[in-house]
C-alpha positions in Angstrom: 86.1 94.7 116.0 86.5 94.8 112.4 87.2 97.3 110.1 86.7 97.8 106.7 87.7 100.4 104.2 85.2 100.8 100.9 86.5 103.2 97.8 85.3 104.0 94.9 88.4 102.9 92.3 90.6 99.6 92.3 93.7 100.0 94.3 96.5 100.0 91.7 100.2 98.9 91.9 102.7 101.6 93.0 104.2 103.5 96.1 99.9 104.8 97.4 99.1 101.1 97.3 102.3 99.7 99.0 102.1 102.5 101.5 98.3 101.4 102.2 99.3 98.2 103.3 102.3 98.9 105.0 100.2 100.8 107.8 97.7 97.8 107.0 99.8 95.5 107.9 100.6 96.8 111.1 96.5 97.5 112.4 95.7 94.6 114.8 92.4 94.9 113.9 90.8 92.6 110.7 90.8 95.3 108.4 89.8 94.5 105.1 90.0 97.1 101.7 86.5 96.8 99.1 87.1 99.0 96.2 83.7 99.2 94.0 84.0 100.3 90.4 80.8 102.2 88.3 81.8 102.3 84.7 78.8 103.1 82.7 78.6 106.4 81.2 76.7 108.2 82.6 76.3 112.7 83.7 78.0 113.1 87.3 75.2 113.0 89.3 73.8 109.3 88.0 77.3 108.8 88.8 77.3 109.6 92.5 74.1 107.8 92.9 75.2 105.0 91.1 78.3 104.6 93.2 76.0 105.4 96.3 75.0 102.5 96.0 77.9 100.5 95.6 79.1 102.1 98.6 75.7 101.4 100.6 75.6 97.5 99.4 79.3 96.2 100.8 78.6 98.0 103.8 78.9 95.1 107.0 74.9 95.2 108.7 75.4 97.7 111.4 78.9 98.2 110.9 79.6 102.1 112.1 79.8 104.2 108.9 82.3 107.0 108.8 82.2 108.4 105.4 85.2 110.7 104.3 84.2 113.7 103.2 86.0 117.2 102.9 83.0 119.0 104.1 83.0 116.2 107.5 84.6 116.9 110.6 88.4 117.3 111.6 89.7 115.4 113.7 93.3 115.4 115.6 94.8 112.1 115.6 94.6 112.0 119.5 90.4 112.7 118.7 90.6 110.2 116.1 92.3 107.7 118.6 89.9 108.4 121.3 87.0 107.7 118.3 88.3 104.0 117.5 88.9 103.2 121.5 85.2 103.9 122.1 83.8 101.9 119.5 86.0 99.4 120.5 85.2 99.8 124.4 81.5 99.6 123.0 81.5 96.4 121.7 81.0 97.7 118.0 81.9 94.6 116.0 82.5 96.7 112.6 83.7 100.2 111.4 83.7 100.9 107.8 85.1 104.3 105.9 83.7 104.9 103.1 85.7 106.5 100.6 84.0 108.1 97.2 84.7 108.9 93.5 85.9 112.4 92.3 82.3 113.7 92.3 82.1 113.2 96.1 79.9 111.2 98.0 76.2 110.8 97.4 73.9 112.0 99.9 72.5 108.4 101.1 76.3 107.9 102.5 76.8 111.4 104.4 72.9 110.7 105.9 73.6 107.1 106.6 77.2 107.8 108.2 77.3 107.8 112.0 80.6 110.2 111.3 81.7 112.2 108.1 85.0 112.9 108.9 87.1 115.4 106.5 91.3 114.9 105.9 92.1 118.5 106.0 90.2 121.4 103.1 92.8 119.7 100.4 91.6 117.5 97.9 93.4 114.3 97.7 93.5 111.7 95.1 91.8 108.3 96.1 94.7 106.2 96.2 96.9 108.6 99.1 93.3 108.7 100.7 93.2 104.8 101.5 97.0 105.1 102.4 96.2 108.7 104.6 93.4 106.8 106.6 95.5 103.6 107.3 97.8 105.6 108.3 95.4 107.2 110.7 94.2 104.2 111.9 97.2 102.9 112.7 98.3 105.7 115.0 95.1 105.6 116.4 96.1 102.5 117.4 99.1 103.0 119.0 98.1 106.4 120.3 95.4 104.2 122.6 98.4 101.4 123.1 100.5 104.4 124.5 103.6 103.7 122.1 105.6 106.4 121.2 104.9 106.4 117.5 102.9 109.0 117.7 105.1 112.0 119.7 102.4 114.5 120.1 103.5 116.8 122.9 104.3 120.6 123.1 108.4 121.3 121.7 111.0 121.1 124.0 111.2 123.9 126.5 115.0 124.1 126.0 115.0 124.4 121.9 116.7 120.8 121.9 115.6 117.5 120.6 114.1 115.3 122.8 116.0 112.1 123.7 119.1 113.9 123.3 121.3 114.0 126.5 125.1 114.2 126.7 
């Protein structure tokens, strides 16, 4: 399974991009970041439509499309991992994660999406969203592998921190 993150704006040098690379380098599936920009002056509505066209043009043929949008569905890390596992197990060859611009995603992207996913009710800078989805993809991979990177679960009954014994 190949993963593609298609985002409006350029990934700039800095800690956000470095953090994305940390997680992308840990993901076992091939992962590609594609940045697209719409620089022509226009109204917000025109810009959103043009950005939508740019994003749509970069989605791999036949890809499962996951649009990242504040109005989307929120999933726990475990549910997101299960979704990635289903894509993998169903033989999905490409999954494209779409990150819109400052004015949001064109309705054409939302309509094409197989999943509209929210990373929460707060608004996040685009550079951070790249890092956050990269981390969640890595976390999902580790959940599927049963790796302890993801330490979800109830707190210890005794109030003691896990792993500490005397």
